[in-house]
C-alpha positions in Angstrom: -9.0 15.9 8.2 -8.3 13.7 4.9 -11.5 13.4 2.5 -12.8 10.3 2.2 -13.5 7.9 -0.6 -17.0 6.5 -0.9 -16.4 2.7 -1.4 -13.5 1.0 -3.2 -14.4 -0.3 -7.1 -17.0 -2.6 -7.8 -15.1 -5.9 -8.7 -12.0 -5.9 -6.9 -10.8 -7.9 -3.7 -10.7 -4.9 -1.9 -14.5 -4.3 -2.2 -15.2 -7.6 -1.5 -13.6 -7.0 1.9 -14.9 -3.9 2.6 -18.6 -4.9 1.5 -18.1 -8.1 4.1 -17.5 -5.8 6.9 -20.8 -3.4 5.8 -22.7 -6.5 5.8 -22.2 -6.7 9.4 -21.5 -3.9 11.3 -20.8 -4.2 14.8 -21.1 -7.8 14.3 -17.3 -10.5 14.8 -16.6 -11.7 11.7 -13.9 -14.6 10.5 -11.3 -13.0 7.9 -8.4 -14.9 7.4 -5.6 -12.4 7.1 -2.4 -12.7 4.9 0.0 -10.5 4.5 -1.4 -9.0 1.5 -4.6 -8.6 3.4 -3.1 -6.1 6.5 -2.5 -3.4 3.4 -6.5 -4.0 2.7 -7.2 -3.1 6.5 -5.0 -0.1 6.8 -6.5 0.9 3.3 -9.9 0.6 4.5 -9.1 2.0 7.2 -7.2 5.4 6.4 -9.1 6.0 3.0 -12.6 4.7 3.7 -13.2 5.7 7.0 -14.1 2.3 8.7 -12.8 1.6 11.9 -12.0 -2.3 12.0 -10.7 -3.8 15.2 -9.3 -7.0 16.0 -11.7 -8.8 18.7 -9.7 -12.7 19.2 -8.4 -15.7 17.5 -10.5 -17.4 14.8 -8.6 -20.8 16.0 -6.3 -22.8 14.1 -3.7 -20.6 13.0 -4.7 -18.3 10.3 -6.8 -15.5 10.7 -9.0 -13.9 13.4 -12.3 -12.5 14.3 -12.8 -8.5 13.4 -15.5 -6.2 13.7 -16.5 -3.3 12.2 -17.1 -1.1 15.2 -17.8 2.2 13.7 -17.2 4.4 10.3 -16.5 8.0 9.8 -19.4 9.8 7.6 -17.6 13.0 6.6 -16.2 14.0 10.0 -18.9 12.6 12.2 -18.0 9.1 13.8 -20.8 6.7 13.8 -20.3 3.4 16.3 -21.8 0.0 15.4 -21.1 -0.9 19.0 -23.3 -0.3 21.6 -22.0 1.5 24.7 -19.1 2.2 22.9 -17.5 5.6 23.0 -17.7 8.0 20.1 -14.3 8.4 18.7 -12.1 5.1 18.4 
């Protein structure tokens, strides 16, 4: 398993998105996903160990609802969803 980074650098757009998800683990949030933000999602998953999942359309034609379903802390997966499987 790859060594995960702790958090994105303060003051970056990536850190804003990271903080948005970390503020509401297990709760769906509206996130406008432009093409550039798809890369942010992949970075948060691959380098920071977040399990971000699409849970439905936001309404309108842009973005959707996403949830921070869990995250890796070292080699341990921590789920934020009740009754969810331990691994994504």
